[in-house]
C-alpha positions, 0 to 999 in steps of 0.5 A, spaced: 874 895 821 875 892 828 879 896 834 881 894 841 879 900 845 884 901 851 879 901 858 879 909 858 874 912 863 868 912 857 870 905 855 870 903 863 863 906 863 861 902 856 863 895 860 860 896 866 853 898 862 854 892 857 855 897 851 860 893 850 862 886 852 868 882 856 873 879 851 880 878 848 883 885 848 887 887 853 884 892 855 878 886 857 873 887 852 870 884 846 873 888 839 868 892 837 867 893 829 865 900 826 865 903 819 871 909 819 866 915 818 872 920 818 880 921 818 885 926 820 883 933 819 876 932 818 871 937 821 866 933 827 860 936 829 855 933 834 848 937 834 842 933 832 847 928 829 853 928 827 856 932 821 863 930 818 866 936 813 859 939 814 856 932 811 850 929 816 852 922 818 846 916 817 843 914 823 848 918 828 843 922 832 846 922 838 841 920 845 843 925 851 840 918 855 841 910 854 835 905 854 834 906 861 835 913 862 842 914 865 846 920 863 850 918 856 857 922 855 856 925 848 864 927 844 866 934 843 866 937 836 874 937 834 877 936 828 880 929 828 888 929 830 893 926 826 893 918 826 886 917 829 879 915 825 872 917 827 868 911 827 861 911 826 855 904 826 851 906 820 846 901 821 845 901 828 842 908 831 844 905 838 851 903 837 856 905 842 861 909 838 865 915 836 859 920 838 861 918 845 869 916 845 870 920 840 876 919 835 881 913 836 887 912 835 890 908 829 894 904 832 888 901 836 885 898 830 886 890 829 883 888 822 878 890 816 872 888 813 869 889 807 861 887 805 860 881 802 856 879 796 851 873 798 848 869 792 843 866 794 843 860 791 836 857 792 833 862 789 837 862 783 836 855 781 828 855 783 826 856 776 
């Protein structure tokens, strides 16, 4: 899904450090696109990886330092509150996501997406 974050302290830091880019959201940043990994009532534990209801999430190891040695803010363990979601990227282990900024309000969500099946026309018709 895509969401427009408010410019809270952690998103301000993310913008200053180029973890997120300037854009067209009301807060002045570009929308972020992430997978919803947890919903209200789910238990989030962040250790060597993110665990949601005791299930380890793919590519979710929180980094204590960013790529140039600056300290990262890591979200605290919590139960996801009503009308909030926990978002992660399962494809990018360096993603700026809920392991750093915590759960987000559902009203920040501006759209959703689904995986697209891509058909390679050239391969299918080579023979």
